[in-house]
C-alpha positions in Angstrom: 83.4 97.9 63.4 79.3 97.7 64.8 79.4 98.2 68.3 76.6 96.2 70.4 75.3 98.2 73.8 72.1 96.6 73.7 69.7 98.4 76.8 72.9 99.0 79.1 73.3 101.5 81.9 76.8 102.6 82.9 78.5 104.8 85.5 81.3 106.4 85.4 83.1 108.2 88.0 85.5 111.1 88.0 82.9 111.8 85.1 83.0 115.8 85.5 86.0 117.1 83.0 88.6 116.1 80.8 88.6 111.9 80.3 86.2 111.0 82.9 84.2 113.2 80.8 85.2 111.5 76.7 84.6 108.2 78.1 81.2 109.4 79.7 80.5 111.1 76.4 81.5 108.2 73.9 79.0 105.5 75.8 76.0 107.5 75.8 77.0 108.3 72.0 76.1 104.3 72.2 72.7 104.0 73.6 74.3 103.5 76.9 72.3 105.4 80.1 75.1 107.0 81.8 74.9 108.1 84.7 78.2 111.1 85.3 79.5 110.5 89.3 82.0 112.9 90.1 82.5 115.1 93.7 81.7 118.3 92.2 77.7 118.6 91.5 78.0 120.9 88.9 80.6 119.1 86.9 78.8 116.4 86.9 74.9 117.7 85.9 76.9 119.6 83.2 78.1 116.0 81.1 74.7 114.8 81.9 73.2 118.0 80.5 75.5 117.9 77.1 74.3 114.0 76.7 70.5 114.8 77.5 71.2 117.6 74.9 72.7 115.9 72.1 69.4 113.3 72.5 71.4 111.3 75.3 70.5 108.7 78.6 71.8 110.4 81.6 71.5 111.3 85.6 74.4 112.4 87.6 75.2 111.4 91.1 77.9 114.6 92.8 79.5 111.7 96.3 83.5 111.5 96.9 84.1 107.9 96.0 86.3 107.2 99.0 83.8 107.1 101.3 83.0 103.5 101.2 79.6 103.5 103.6 78.0 106.3 100.8 79.2 104.2 97.9 77.4 101.6 99.1 74.4 103.3 99.5 74.4 104.8 96.4 75.1 102.2 94.9 71.8 99.7 96.3 69.9 102.7 95.4 70.9 102.8 91.2 70.7 99.1 91.5 66.6 99.8 93.1 66.3 102.1 90.6 67.9 100.7 87.5 67.4 97.5 87.9 71.2 96.6 86.6 74.4 98.5 86.3 76.0 96.7 83.5 79.4 99.2 82.8 82.1 100.6 85.8 84.4 103.0 85.0 86.8 103.7 87.5 88.3 107.1 86.4 87.7 109.4 89.5 91.4 110.2 90.2 93.7 112.9 92.2 97.3 113.9 92.6 98.9 115.3 95.8 103.0 116.0 93.8 105.3 115.5 96.4 108.8 113.8 97.3 108.7 111.5 98.8 110.1 112.4 102.4 108.8 115.7 102.3 104.7 113.5 101.7 102.8 114.6 104.7 100.4 110.9 105.8 97.2 113.1 104.9 98.4 113.3 100.7 99.8 109.8 100.4 96.3 109.0 102.4 94.3 110.8 100.3 95.8 110.2 96.7 95.1 106.1 97.5 91.9 106.6 99.3 89.9 108.2 96.0 91.8 106.2 93.5 92.6 103.4 95.1 89.5 102.8 97.4 87.5 104.2 95.1 87.5 101.8 92.4 87.5 99.4 95.3 84.2 100.9 96.8 82.7 100.6 93.6 83.5 97.6 92.4 81.7 96.3 95.5 78.7 97.6 95.7 77.8 97.3 91.8 80.0 93.7 91.2 77.0 91.0 92.8 74.5 92.8 90.5 76.7 92.3 87.6 77.2 88.6 88.8 73.6 88.0 89.2 73.1 88.5 85.8 75.8 87.3 84.2 77.7 89.5 82.3 79.4 93.0 83.2 82.0 95.5 82.3 84.6 97.3 84.6 87.8 99.0 83.3 89.8 100.6 85.9 92.3 104.4 84.9 95.5 103.1 85.6 98.1 104.8 83.8 101.6 104.8 82.6 102.8 105.9 85.5 102.0 103.0 87.5 103.8 100.8 85.6 107.0 103.3 84.9 106.7 105.4 88.4 108.2 108.8 89.0 110.0 110.8 91.0 107.5 113.0 93.1 104.1 110.7 92.3 104.7 108.1 95.3 101.7 107.8 96.4 100.0 108.4 92.4 102.1 105.9 91.8 101.2 103.3 94.2 97.6 104.2 93.0 97.7 103.1 90.4 99.5 99.9 90.0 97.2 99.2 93.1 94.6 99.3 90.1 96.8 97.2 87.9 96.4 94.1 90.4 92.8 95.2 91.6 91.5 94.1 88.1 93.5 90.7 87.5 92.2 89.8 90.3 88.7 91.1 89.8 89.1 89.4 86.5 89.9 85.9 88.2 87.3 85.9 90.5 84.3 87.0 88.5 85.6 85.7 84.8 82.8 82.4 85.6 80.2 85.0 86.2 80.6 86.4 82.4 82.2 89.4 84.1 85.1 91.0 82.7 87.7 93.4 84.5 90.8 95.3 82.3 92.5 98.4 83.1 92.9 101.6 80.4 96.6 103.0 80.9 97.4 106.8 79.1 100.1 108.3 79.2 100.3 112.4 78.8 96.7 113.4 77.2 95.9 117.0 77.4 93.7 117.8 79.9 93.0 119.9 83.0 96.5 118.2 85.0 98.5 119.0 81.9 97.5 122.7 81.4 98.9 123.9 84.4 102.4 122.9 81.9 104.5 125.6 80.6 106.1 125.5 77.8 109.1 124.3 78.7 107.4 121.5 81.0 105.6 120.5 78.0 108.4 120.4 75.9 110.1 117.7 77.8 107.3 115.5 78.3 107.1 115.1 74.2 110.0 114.3 74.0 109.7 111.4 75.9 106.9 110.6 74.1 107.6 108.7 70.6 104.5 110.0 69.0 105.6 113.6 69.4 102.5 114.9 70.9 100.3 114.7 73.7 97.2 112.3 73.3 93.4 113.6 73.6 90.3 112.0 75.6 88.9 111.1 72.7 91.9 108.8 72.4 91.2 107.3 75.8 87.8 107.4 75.8 87.8 105.2 72.4 89.4 102.0 74.1 87.3 102.1 77.2 84.8 102.4 74.9 85.3 99.6 73.5 86.3 97.6 75.8 82.6 97.9 77.5 81.1 96.4 74.3 80.0 93.0 72.9 82.8 92.9 71.2 85.7 93.0 73.5 83.3 89.9 75.7 86.4 87.5 75.2 89.3 90.2 76.6 90.3 90.0 80.3 93.0 91.4 82.7 94.3 93.1 80.5 96.6 96.8 80.6 96.0 98.9 77.5 98.7 101.5 77.4 97.9 104.5 75.6 100.5 107.1 75.8 102.1 107.8 72.0 104.5 104.4 72.3 106.0 105.6 75.9 105.5 102.0 78.0 107.1 99.5 74.8 
C-alpha cells in the first residue's frame, strides 16, 4: 500500500533517539517535512541532519516539552514560519522508577509533566491550526505499562494511562474538524531503555512476550506512519498495542 502524504509537516517529540528517531526517519522517508524535538540540541539536531543528508526535509528544536509557556511560544513561531503543522507525534517520555512508598514527589511530578503534560502542551499549541485547516493527525505514544501497570512504575504507568484517556477525549473534541487522535502502545522495544538490562533481566522480559523477542523501533514507526497518513482517515480514538502479543 502506498501511503498518502501531500505537502505535510510533522512535529515529533523525543525525536533524538530510539522510537522517536525511527518515527522521524519514517515520516521523512514519505516526503514529510519533520521538525525533530528533544531537550538535547545535539541529539535532535543530529537526527534532523541525518534526514537532510538522506535527501529529506527536516529541522530541529531543543525544548523541554514540560514547559508549557515555552511550548506555546514555540508552537506560535512554528505556525508563523510553516503556515501549518499537520501531524503531531507526542513521543517524549522519561522514567523515574521506584516503589510507590519510596517515590519522591519530584519523581512523580517529573514523569507526569514530561510524559502527560508534554502531550497536552503540544496539542494545545498546534491543534487550533489543524482545526482551521480542517485536517490533522495526532498520535500519542503510550506503553503497555499504561494498560497493565507495573510494580515500581506507578508514575510512568499513570502518565501512560493518562495519555490514553487524553487521546480519546481529543478524538471526540476534534473529530468534526477532520483531526484524528490515536495511541500507539509499545511493548518491550530494543532501545536505550532496554539496553541497560542484563542477560537475566532480558530473558525474564522476553518470557512475557508470546513472540519471544523484543520489538524494534521500526516496528513502532511503521504503525505511527500509517496512522499519520491519508489512508488512516477513518481511525480515531483507538489504542494500538505493538507488543509481540503481551496484551491480548
